[in-house]
N, CA, C and O atoms as CSV, one atom per row, in Angstrom:
chain,resi,resn,atom,element,x,y,z
A,1,MET,N,N,-16.829,-49.568,-14.539
A,1,MET,CA,C,-15.758,-48.759,-15.090
A,1,MET,C,C,-15.579,-47.540,-14.190
A,1,MET,O,O,-16.562,-46.932,-13.765
A,2,ALA,N,N,-14.330,-47.183,-13.897
A,2,ALA,CA,C,-14.014,-46.037,-13.038
A,2,ALA,C,C,-14.217,-44.736,-13.797
A,2,ALA,O,O,-14.004,-44.652,-15.007
A,3,ARG,N,N,-14.625,-43.749,-13.064
A,3,ARG,CA,C,-14.845,-42.442,-13.668
A,3,ARG,C,C,-13.554,-41.642,-13.629
A,3,ARG,O,O,-12.883,-41.601,-12.598
A,4,MET,N,N,-13.198,-41.009,-14.731
A,4,MET,CA,C,-11.995,-40.182,-14.821
A,4,MET,C,C,-12.397,-38.772,-15.224
A,4,MET,O,O,-13.281,-38.569,-16.055
A,5,GLU,N,N,-11.733,-37.819,-14.622
A,5,GLU,CA,C,-11.989,-36.427,-14.969
A,5,GLU,C,C,-10.710,-35.837,-15.530
A,5,GLU,O,O,-9.663,-35.894,-14.885
A,6,ILE,N,N,-10.786,-35.278,-16.708
A,6,ILE,CA,C,-9.614,-34.704,-17.365
A,6,ILE,C,C,-9.720,-33.191,-17.263
A,6,ILE,O,O,-10.690,-32.577,-17.706
A,7,MET,N,N,-8.685,-32.614,-16.660
A,7,MET,CA,C,-8.644,-31.163,-16.503
A,7,MET,C,C,-7.807,-30.587,-17.639
A,7,MET,O,O,-6.663,-30.990,-17.850
A,8,SER,N,N,-8.379,-29.661,-18.351
A,8,SER,CA,C,-7.618,-29.021,-19.418
A,8,SER,C,C,-7.507,-27.541,-19.104
A,8,SER,O,O,-8.330,-26.984,-18.377
A,9,GLY,N,N,-6.522,-26.937,-19.636
A,9,GLY,CA,C,-6.300,-25.515,-19.382
A,9,GLY,C,C,-4.845,-25.272,-19.051
A,9,GLY,O,O,-4.003,-26.163,-19.158
A,10,THR,N,N,-4.573,-24.058,-18.650
A,10,THR,CA,C,-3.187,-23.712,-18.369
A,10,THR,C,C,-2.780,-24.230,-16.997
A,10,THR,O,O,-3.584,-24.275,-16.066
A,11,GLU,N,N,-1.537,-24.612,-16.898
A,11,GLU,CA,C,-0.997,-25.085,-15.634
A,11,GLU,C,C,-0.738,-23.887,-14.739
A,11,GLU,O,O,-0.206,-22.878,-15.203
A,12,ARG,N,N,-1.103,-23.976,-13.465
A,12,ARG,CA,C,-0.957,-22.849,-12.560
A,12,ARG,C,C,0.443,-22.732,-11.969
A,12,ARG,O,O,0.811,-21.663,-11.482
A,13,ARG,N,N,1.216,-23.782,-11.999
A,13,ARG,CA,C,2.563,-23.694,-11.432
A,13,ARG,C,C,3.456,-22.936,-12.409
A,13,ARG,O,O,3.683,-23.365,-13.540
A,14,ARG,N,N,3.944,-21.816,-11.943
A,14,ARG,CA,C,4.806,-21.004,-12.795
A,14,ARG,C,C,6.192,-20.929,-12.189
A,14,ARG,O,O,6.367,-21.132,-10.987
A,15,ARG,N,N,7.142,-20.647,-12.995
A,15,ARG,CA,C,8.524,-20.470,-12.544
A,15,ARG,C,C,8.846,-18.980,-12.633
A,15,ARG,O,O,8.662,-18.350,-13.674
A,16,TRP,N,N,9.328,-18.435,-11.524
A,16,TRP,CA,C,9.691,-17.028,-11.483
A,16,TRP,C,C,11.204,-16.909,-11.384
A,16,TRP,O,O,11.836,-17.590,-10.577
A,17,SER,N,N,11.767,-16.060,-12.190
A,17,SER,CA,C,13.211,-15.819,-12.098
A,17,SER,C,C,13.491,-15.019,-10.833
A,17,SER,O,O,12.597,-14.363,-10.300
A,18,ASP,N,N,14.724,-15.071,-10.355
A,18,ASP,CA,C,15.095,-14.292,-9.171
A,18,ASP,C,C,14.899,-12.804,-9.418
A,18,ASP,O,O,14.500,-12.071,-8.512
A,19,GLU,N,N,15.176,-12.352,-10.637
A,19,GLU,CA,C,15.004,-10.941,-10.964
A,19,GLU,C,C,13.536,-10.532,-10.845
A,19,GLU,O,O,13.223,-9.467,-10.313
A,20,ALA,N,N,12.635,-11.393,-11.347
A,20,ALA,CA,C,11.204,-11.091,-11.272
A,20,ALA,C,C,10.733,-11.083,-9.816
A,20,ALA,O,O,9.952,-10.220,-9.414
A,21,LYS,N,N,11.217,-12.054,-9.028
A,21,LYS,CA,C,10.844,-12.107,-7.617
A,21,LYS,C,C,11.301,-10.839,-6.899
A,21,LYS,O,O,10.537,-10.235,-6.146
A,22,LEU,N,N,12.547,-10.440,-7.135
A,22,LEU,CA,C,13.074,-9.246,-6.472
A,22,LEU,C,C,12.339,-7.986,-6.911
A,22,LEU,O,O,12.140,-7.069,-6.114
A,23,ARG,N,N,11.935,-7.943,-8.179
A,23,ARG,CA,C,11.170,-6.793,-8.681
A,23,ARG,C,C,9.812,-6.707,-7.975
A,23,ARG,O,O,9.373,-5.619,-7.603
A,24,ILE,N,N,9.147,-7.856,-7.792
A,24,ILE,CA,C,7.850,-7.882,-7.113
A,24,ILE,C,C,8.029,-7.544,-5.629
A,24,ILE,O,O,7.211,-6.826,-5.053
A,25,LEU,N,N,9.096,-8.059,-5.012
A,25,LEU,CA,C,9.364,-7.749,-3.608
A,25,LEU,C,C,9.639,-6.260,-3.417
A,25,LEU,O,O,9.189,-5.663,-2.439
A,26,ALA,N,N,10.373,-5.665,-4.343
A,26,ALA,CA,C,10.659,-4.227,-4.266
A,26,ALA,C,C,9.364,-3.424,-4.379
A,26,ALA,O,O,9.190,-2.417,-3.693
A,27,GLU,N,N,8.458,-3.873,-5.245
A,27,GLU,CA,C,7.170,-3.199,-5.391
A,27,GLU,C,C,6.360,-3.315,-4.097
A,27,GLU,O,O,5.695,-2.360,-3.696
A,28,ALA,N,N,6.411,-4.476,-3.447
A,28,ALA,CA,C,5.667,-4.688,-2.202
A,28,ALA,C,C,6.272,-3.910,-1.038
A,28,ALA,O,O,5.586,-3.638,-0.053
A,29,ASP,N,N,7.552,-3.549,-1.142
A,29,ASP,CA,C,8.235,-2.822,-0.070
A,29,ASP,C,C,8.071,-1.313,-0.163
A,29,ASP,O,O,8.486,-0.592,0.744
A,30,LYS,N,N,7.478,-0.828,-1.231
A,30,LYS,CA,C,7.309,0.619,-1.375
A,30,LYS,C,C,6.380,1.145,-0.285
A,30,LYS,O,O,5.451,0.453,0.130
A,31,PRO,N,N,6.632,2.378,0.179
A,31,PRO,CA,C,5.754,2.959,1.198
A,31,PRO,C,C,4.303,2.998,0.724
A,31,PRO,O,O,4.006,3.447,-0.384
A,32,GLY,N,N,3.419,2.525,1.574
A,32,GLY,CA,C,1.996,2.530,1.261
A,32,GLY,C,C,1.521,1.346,0.435
A,32,GLY,O,O,0.318,1.187,0.227
A,33,ALA,N,N,2.438,0.513,-0.039
A,33,ALA,CA,C,2.048,-0.643,-0.849
A,33,ALA,C,C,1.427,-1.709,0.040
A,33,ALA,O,O,1.873,-1.929,1.166
A,34,ARG,N,N,0.398,-2.367,-0.474
A,34,ARG,CA,C,-0.245,-3.461,0.254
A,34,ARG,C,C,0.071,-4.760,-0.470
A,34,ARG,O,O,-0.034,-4.853,-1.693
A,35,ILE,N,N,0.461,-5.761,0.315
A,35,ILE,CA,C,0.865,-7.039,-0.271
A,35,ILE,C,C,-0.264,-7.633,-1.111
A,35,ILE,O,O,-0.013,-8.178,-2.185
A,36,GLY,N,N,-1.483,-7.535,-0.640
A,36,GLY,CA,C,-2.616,-8.081,-1.381
A,36,GLY,C,C,-2.787,-7.443,-2.752
A,36,GLY,O,O,-3.079,-8.128,-3.732
A,37,ASP,N,N,-2.604,-6.126,-2.814
A,37,ASP,CA,C,-2.732,-5.423,-4.103
A,37,ASP,C,C,-1.615,-5.823,-5.060
A,37,ASP,O,O,-1.857,-6.056,-6.244
A,38,VAL,N,N,-0.393,-5.902,-4.540
A,38,VAL,CA,C,0.748,-6.293,-5.386
A,38,VAL,C,C,0.545,-7.726,-5.887
A,38,VAL,O,O,0.798,-8.021,-7.055
A,39,ALA,N,N,0.093,-8.599,-5.013
A,39,ALA,CA,C,-0.125,-9.996,-5.397
A,39,ALA,C,C,-1.183,-10.099,-6.497
A,39,ALA,O,O,-1.013,-10.851,-7.457
A,40,ARG,N,N,-2.269,-9.345,-6.357
A,40,ARG,CA,C,-3.321,-9.382,-7.396
A,40,ARG,C,C,-2.799,-8.893,-8.740
A,40,ARG,O,O,-3.126,-9.464,-9.780
A,41,ARG,N,N,-1.982,-7.829,-8.724
A,41,ARG,CA,C,-1.449,-7.308,-9.985
A,41,ARG,C,C,-0.604,-8.347,-10.710
A,41,ARG,O,O,-0.562,-8.373,-11.940
A,42,HIS,N,N,0.067,-9.200,-9.946
A,42,HIS,CA,C,0.949,-10.201,-10.557
A,42,HIS,C,C,0.323,-11.601,-10.574
A,42,HIS,O,O,0.977,-12.579,-10.935
A,43,ASP,N,N,-0.947,-11.681,-10.179
A,43,ASP,CA,C,-1.699,-12.932,-10.195
A,43,ASP,C,C,-1.007,-14.026,-9.375
A,43,ASP,O,O,-0.827,-15.152,-9.838
A,44,ILE,N,N,-0.625,-13.663,-8.146
A,44,ILE,CA,C,-0.039,-14.637,-7.229
A,44,ILE,C,C,-0.730,-14.510,-5.878
A,44,ILE,O,O,-1.423,-13.526,-5.620
A,45,HIS,N,N,-0.544,-15.490,-5.030
A,45,HIS,CA,C,-1.121,-15.474,-3.684
A,45,HIS,C,C,-0.237,-14.604,-2.783
A,45,HIS,O,O,0.987,-14.637,-2.914
A,46,PRO,N,N,-0.839,-13.822,-1.867
A,46,PRO,CA,C,-0.027,-12.980,-0.976
A,46,PRO,C,C,0.989,-13.781,-0.161
A,46,PRO,O,O,2.059,-13.268,0.166
A,47,GLY,N,N,0.668,-15.017,0.166
A,47,GLY,CA,C,1.604,-15.853,0.900
A,47,GLY,C,C,2.879,-16.122,0.124
A,47,GLY,O,O,3.935,-16.355,0.713
A,48,GLN,N,N,2.783,-16.089,-1.202
A,48,GLN,CA,C,3.966,-16.305,-2.039
A,48,GLN,C,C,4.982,-15.194,-1.831
A,48,GLN,O,O,6.186,-15.447,-1.805
A,49,ILE,N,N,4.502,-13.969,-1.685
A,49,ILE,CA,C,5.406,-12.841,-1.447
A,49,ILE,C,C,6.107,-13.025,-0.113
A,49,ILE,O,O,7.306,-12.769,0.000
A,50,ARG,N,N,5.366,-13.468,0.900
A,50,ARG,CA,C,5.979,-13.702,2.219
A,50,ARG,C,C,7.028,-14.809,2.138
A,50,ARG,O,O,8.086,-14.702,2.758
A,51,LEU,N,N,6.750,-15.861,1.389
A,51,LEU,CA,C,7.725,-16.941,1.226
A,51,LEU,C,C,8.979,-16.452,0.508
A,51,LEU,O,O,10.094,-16.820,0.880
A,52,TRP,N,N,8.800,-15.627,-0.513
A,52,TRP,CA,C,9.956,-15.082,-1.230
A,52,TRP,C,C,10.791,-14.212,-0.297
A,52,TRP,O,O,12.021,-14.236,-0.360
A,53,ARG,N,N,10.128,-13.444,0.568
A,53,ARG,CA,C,10.873,-12.623,1.530
A,53,ARG,C,C,11.747,-13.502,2.414
A,53,ARG,O,O,12.903,-13.176,2.684
A,54,GLN,N,N,11.186,-14.610,2.859
A,54,GLN,CA,C,11.960,-15.525,3.694
A,54,GLN,C,C,13.108,-16.144,2.907
A,54,GLN,O,O,14.220,-16.267,3.421
A,55,SER,N,N,12.847,-16.531,1.676
A,55,SER,CA,C,13.895,-17.191,0.886
A,55,SER,C,C,15.035,-16.245,0.537
A,55,SER,O,O,16.174,-16.681,0.369
A,56,PHE,N,N,14.739,-14.955,0.426
A,56,PHE,CA,C,15.784,-13.974,0.157
A,56,PHE,C,C,16.297,-13.336,1.440
A,56,PHE,O,O,17.005,-12.329,1.394
A,57,SER,N,N,15.949,-13.910,2.572
A,57,SER,CA,C,16.403,-13.464,3.896
A,57,SER,C,C,16.068,-12.005,4.151
A,57,SER,O,O,16.903,-11.261,4.665
A,58,TYR,N,N,14.868,-11.588,3.803
A,58,TYR,CA,C,14.452,-10.216,4.058
A,58,TYR,C,C,14.428,-9.921,5.549
A,58,TYR,O,O,14.748,-8.809,5.971
A,59,ALA,N,N,14.046,-10.921,6.356
A,59,ALA,CA,C,13.965,-10.693,7.799
A,59,ALA,C,C,15.351,-10.580,8.424
A,59,ALA,O,O,15.493,-10.014,9.508
A,60,ASP,N,N,16.370,-11.107,7.758
A,60,ASP,CA,C,17.715,-11.095,8.315
A,60,ASP,C,C,18.551,-9.917,7.843
A,60,ASP,O,O,19.759,-9.876,8.077
A,61,ARG,N,N,17.915,-8.962,7.182
A,61,ARG,CA,C,18.655,-7.792,6.721
A,61,ARG,C,C,19.175,-7.012,7.926
A,61,ARG,O,O,18.502,-6.935,8.955
A,62,PRO,N,N,20.346,-6.445,7.805
A,62,PRO,CA,C,20.869,-5.686,8.943
A,62,PRO,C,C,20.027,-4.436,9.186
A,62,PRO,O,O,19.494,-3.836,8.253
A,63,THR,N,N,19.921,-4.066,10.434
A,63,THR,CA,C,19.190,-2.862,10.790
A,63,THR,C,C,20.036,-1.664,10.409
A,63,THR,O,O,21.214,-1.587,10.758
A,64,VAL,N,N,19.436,-0.737,9.695
A,64,VAL,CA,C,20.136,0.461,9.258
A,64,VAL,C,C,19.501,1.647,9.968
A,64,VAL,O,O,18.297,1.876,9.855
A,65,PHE,N,N,20.306,2.391,10.693
A,65,PHE,CA,C,19.803,3.570,11.368
A,65,PHE,C,C,20.048,4.789,10.491
A,65,PHE,O,O,21.123,4.948,9.912
A,66,LEU,N,N,19.058,5.630,10.403
A,66,LEU,CA,C,19.134,6.843,9.609
A,66,LEU,C,C,19.316,8.037,10.532
A,66,LEU,O,O,19.081,7.933,11.736
A,67,PRO,N,N,19.733,9.171,9.976
A,67,PRO,CA,C,19.900,10.356,10.819
A,67,PRO,C,C,18.589,10.726,11.519
A,67,PRO,O,O,17.511,10.620,10.935
A,68,VAL,N,N,18.696,11.154,12.758
A,68,VAL,CA,C,17.532,11.510,13.564
A,68,VAL,C,C,17.647,12.962,13.972
A,68,VAL,O,O,18.729,13.446,14.308
A,69,GLU,N,N,16.531,13.645,13.941
A,69,GLU,CA,C,16.506,15.045,14.346
A,69,GLU,C,C,15.459,15.200,15.447
A,69,GLU,O,O,14.304,14.815,15.269
A,70,ILE,N,N,15.863,15.761,16.579
A,70,ILE,CA,C,14.913,16.016,17.658
A,70,ILE,C,C,14.281,17.366,17.373
A,70,ILE,O,O,14.964,18.388,17.323
A,71,THR,N,N,12.967,17.357,17.187
A,71,THR,CA,C,12.284,18.571,16.761
A,71,THR,C,C,11.756,19.408,17.919
A,71,THR,O,O,11.477,20.595,17.748
A,72,GLU,N,N,11.616,18.801,19.097
A,72,GLU,CA,C,11.102,19.560,20.222
A,72,GLU,C,C,11.898,19.173,21.468
A,72,GLU,O,O,11.995,17.994,21.809
A,73,GLU,N,N,12.448,20.144,22.122
A,73,GLU,CA,C,13.213,19.889,23.345
A,73,GLU,C,C,12.250,19.931,24.513
A,73,GLU,O,O,11.634,20.960,24.788
A,74,VAL,N,N,12.125,18.816,25.192
A,74,VAL,CA,C,11.246,18.737,26.348
A,74,VAL,C,C,12.112,18.437,27.551
A,74,VAL,O,O,12.791,17.411,27.587
A,75,GLY,N,N,12.098,19.294,28.511
A,75,GLY,CA,C,12.934,19.089,29.689
A,75,GLY,C,C,12.141,19.263,30.965
A,75,GLY,O,O,10.956,19.596,30.951
A,76,VAL,N,N,12.816,19.033,32.046
A,76,VAL,CA,C,12.184,19.188,33.348
A,76,VAL,C,C,12.386,20.620,33.799
A,76,VAL,O,O,13.508,21.127,33.833
A,77,SER,N,N,11.315,21.245,34.136
A,77,SER,CA,C,11.381,22.628,34.590
A,77,SER,C,C,11.602,22.644,36.099
A,77,SER,O,O,10.797,22.110,36.862
A,78,GLN,N,N,12.698,23.262,36.515
A,78,GLN,CA,C,12.997,23.358,37.943
A,78,GLN,C,C,12.132,24.428,38.612
A,78,GLN,O,O,11.850,24.342,39.807
A,79,ALA,N,N,11.716,25.425,37.848
A,79,ALA,CA,C,10.970,26.544,38.429
A,79,ALA,C,C,9.542,26.144,38.783
A,79,ALA,O,O,8.976,26.655,39.750
A,80,SER,N,N,8.964,25.245,38.015
A,80,SER,CA,C,7.577,24.864,38.278
A,80,SER,C,C,7.524,23.429,38.762
A,80,SER,O,O,8.456,22.655,38.543
A,81,ASN,N,N,6.456,23.087,39.403
A,81,ASN,CA,C,6.272,21.731,39.910
A,81,ASN,C,C,5.441,20.879,38.955
A,81,ASN,O,O,4.931,19.830,39.349
A,82,THR,N,N,5.301,21.312,37.722
A,82,THR,CA,C,4.500,20.569,36.759
A,82,THR,C,C,5.295,19.395,36.211
A,82,THR,O,O,6.518,19.457,36.082
A,83,VAL,N,N,4.584,18.332,35.893
A,83,VAL,CA,C,5.214,17.146,35.315
A,83,VAL,C,C,5.236,17.319,33.806
A,83,VAL,O,O,4.211,17.613,33.190
A,84,THR,N,N,6.399,17.136,33.219
A,84,THR,CA,C,6.516,17.243,31.767
A,84,THR,C,C,6.601,15.854,31.167
A,84,THR,O,O,7.051,14.907,31.813
A,85,ARG,N,N,6.173,15.748,29.954
A,85,ARG,CA,C,6.211,14.444,29.285
A,85,ARG,C,C,7.634,14.143,28.817
A,85,ARG,O,O,8.397,15.068,28.541
A,86,PRO,N,N,7.997,12.876,28.724
A,86,PRO,CA,C,9.363,12.538,28.292
A,86,PRO,C,C,9.572,12.876,26.814
A,86,PRO,O,O,8.629,12.887,26.022
A,87,ALA,N,N,10.800,13.143,26.474
A,87,ALA,CA,C,11.135,13.444,25.085
A,87,ALA,C,C,10.930,12.201,24.232
A,87,ALA,O,O,11.247,11.088,24.654
A,88,VAL,N,N,10.408,12.392,23.050
A,88,VAL,CA,C,10.089,11.289,22.149
A,88,VAL,C,C,10.826,11.484,20.838
A,88,VAL,O,O,10.907,12.597,20.318
A,89,VAL,N,N,11.361,10.398,20.309
A,89,VAL,CA,C,12.008,10.416,19.000
A,89,VAL,C,C,11.052,9.764,18.016
A,89,VAL,O,O,10.515,8.689,18.281
A,90,GLU,N,N,10.844,10.409,16.893
A,90,GLU,CA,C,9.967,9.903,15.844
A,90,GLU,C,C,10.846,9.394,14.707
A,90,GLU,O,O,11.645,10.149,14.155
A,91,ILE,N,N,10.702,8.116,14.354
A,91,ILE,CA,C,11.549,7.495,13.332
A,91,ILE,C,C,10.664,7.063,12.165
A,91,ILE,O,O,9.735,6.273,12.338
A,92,MET,N,N,10.960,7.584,10.979
A,92,MET,CA,C,10.246,7.172,9.768
A,92,MET,C,C,10.980,5.970,9.176
A,92,MET,O,O,12.169,6.052,8.870
A,93,LEU,N,N,10.263,4.853,9.016
A,93,LEU,CA,C,10.868,3.638,8.494
A,93,LEU,C,C,10.773,3.605,6.977
A,93,LEU,O,O,10.033,4.380,6.372
A,94,ARG,N,N,11.540,2.688,6.362
A,94,ARG,CA,C,11.559,2.594,4.901
A,94,ARG,C,C,10.202,2.222,4.327
A,94,ARG,O,O,9.894,2.594,3.194
A,95,ASN,N,N,9.381,1.493,5.085
A,95,ASN,CA,C,8.083,1.070,4.566
A,95,ASN,C,C,7.004,2.125,4.788
A,95,ASN,O,O,5.827,1.867,4.534
A,96,GLY,N,N,7.391,3.318,5.263
A,96,GLY,CA,C,6.449,4.420,5.417
A,96,GLY,C,C,5.825,4.515,6.798
A,96,GLY,O,O,5.114,5.478,7.084
A,97,ARG,N,N,6.075,3.542,7.656
A,97,ARG,CA,C,5.527,3.584,9.002
A,97,ARG,C,C,6.355,4.515,9.875
A,97,ARG,O,O,7.522,4.789,9.595
A,98,CYS,N,N,5.720,4.993,10.937
A,98,CYS,CA,C,6.376,5.914,11.859
A,98,CYS,C,C,6.451,5.244,13.228
A,98,CYS,O,O,5.455,4.715,13.721
A,99,LEU,N,N,7.611,5.267,13.828
A,99,LEU,CA,C,7.838,4.678,15.144
A,99,LEU,C,C,8.198,5.799,16.106
A,99,LEU,O,O,9.161,6.530,15.879
A,100,LYS,N,N,7.420,5.937,17.187
A,100,LYS,CA,C,7.694,6.944,18.209
A,100,LYS,C,C,8.136,6.223,19.473
A,100,LYS,O,O,7.408,5.389,20.011
A,101,VAL,N,N,9.330,6.548,19.941
A,101,VAL,CA,C,9.899,5.898,21.128
A,101,VAL,C,C,10.470,6.953,22.064
A,101,VAL,O,O,10.845,8.040,21.625
A,102,PRO,N,N,10.536,6.631,23.362
A,102,PRO,CA,C,11.182,7.567,24.297
A,102,PRO,C,C,12.646,7.745,23.927
A,102,PRO,O,O,13.268,6.840,23.370
A,103,ILE,N,N,13.185,8.898,24.233
A,103,ILE,CA,C,14.560,9.201,23.844
A,103,ILE,C,C,15.572,8.305,24.550
A,103,ILE,O,O,16.698,8.149,24.078
A,104,ASP,N,N,15.177,7.717,25.676
A,104,ASP,CA,C,16.107,6.883,26.427
A,104,ASP,C,C,15.885,5.383,26.194
A,104,ASP,O,O,16.248,4.564,27.038
A,105,VAL,N,N,15.290,5.026,25.055
A,105,VAL,CA,C,15.048,3.616,24.748
A,105,VAL,C,C,16.384,2.891,24.532
A,105,VAL,O,O,17.330,3.461,23.987
A,106,GLU,N,N,16.443,1.644,24.960
A,106,GLU,CA,C,17.666,0.860,24.779
A,106,GLU,C,C,17.843,0.508,23.300
A,106,GLU,O,O,16.866,0.223,22.608
A,107,LEU,N,N,19.081,0.527,22.818
A,107,LEU,CA,C,19.354,0.270,21.402
A,107,LEU,C,C,18.926,-1.139,20.997
A,107,LEU,O,O,18.404,-1.330,19.898
A,108,LYS,N,N,19.136,-2.117,21.859
A,108,LYS,CA,C,18.742,-3.490,21.536
A,108,LYS,C,C,17.232,-3.580,21.327
A,108,LYS,O,O,16.769,-4.225,20.387
A,109,GLN,N,N,16.475,-2.940,22.196
A,109,GLN,CA,C,15.026,-2.943,22.083
A,109,GLN,C,C,14.586,-2.163,20.840
A,109,GLN,O,O,13.656,-2.578,20.147
A,110,LEU,N,N,15.241,-1.048,20.557
A,110,LEU,CA,C,14.911,-0.244,19.385
A,110,LEU,C,C,15.156,-1.035,18.099
A,110,LEU,O,O,14.340,-1.004,17.178
A,111,GLY,N,N,16.294,-1.747,18.046
A,111,GLY,CA,C,16.589,-2.567,16.865
A,111,GLY,C,C,15.530,-3.626,16.636
A,111,GLY,O,O,15.123,-3.866,15.499
A,112,SER,N,N,15.082,-4.262,17.708
A,112,SER,CA,C,14.040,-5.283,17.590
A,112,SER,C,C,12.736,-4.678,17.094
A,112,SER,O,O,12.053,-5.277,16.264
A,113,LEU,N,N,12.383,-3.492,17.595
A,113,LEU,CA,C,11.152,-2.825,17.158
A,113,LEU,C,C,11.203,-2.461,15.679
A,113,LEU,O,O,10.228,-2.644,14.950
A,114,VAL,N,N,12.352,-1.943,15.244
A,114,VAL,CA,C,12.490,-1.541,13.837
A,114,VAL,C,C,12.366,-2.758,12.931
A,114,VAL,O,O,11.648,-2.711,11.933
A,115,VAL,N,N,13.054,-3.845,13.261
A,115,VAL,CA,C,12.986,-5.062,12.443
A,115,VAL,C,C,11.559,-5.584,12.409
A,115,VAL,O,O,11.066,-5.976,11.351
A,116,CYS,N,N,10.895,-5.593,13.550
A,116,CYS,CA,C,9.516,-6.082,13.632
A,116,CYS,C,C,8.589,-5.279,12.744
A,116,CYS,O,O,7.783,-5.850,12.009
A,117,LEU,N,N,8.693,-3.950,12.804
A,117,LEU,CA,C,7.803,-3.107,12.014
A,117,LEU,C,C,8.132,-3.133,10.526
A,117,LEU,O,O,7.231,-2.984,9.701
A,118,GLU,N,N,9.387,-3.318,10.167
A,118,GLU,CA,C,9.734,-3.351,8.753
A,118,GLU,C,C,9.324,-4.676,8.092
A,118,GLU,O,O,9.066,-4.710,6.889
A,119,THR,N,N,9.263,-5.750,8.860
A,119,THR,CA,C,8.892,-7.036,8.279
A,119,THR,C,C,7.409,-7.329,8.383
A,119,THR,O,O,6.926,-8.282,7.772
A,120,ALA,N,N,6.682,-6.535,9.140
A,120,ALA,CA,C,5.242,-6.779,9.308
A,120,ALA,C,C,4.474,-6.325,8.084
A,120,ALA,O,O,3.250,-6.451,8.042
């Protein structure tokens, strides 16, 4: 006679509404939020949050540039022969990360960097 094992208990496959998914994604997108912590609070695997981001096209969101303020003017001094460092722009992203780039960075490269850091 073959051996059979009967598993009893709650089924782990759950159905999430789009509203619930978006609410969890918004929580994971808050500055300082960690995907692992958000996933544990909602009893889901962190990979599920990444899959939901893909399904809602989070990576394809348009890049939004915010106002930038240059806080320190760094220029080349003609009077001295000292080398000065290039001017740097500091950009605070929506996820709380800070991106520092040279002031003469190409816009295409900057857009790629912002998208990369916001989706990481």
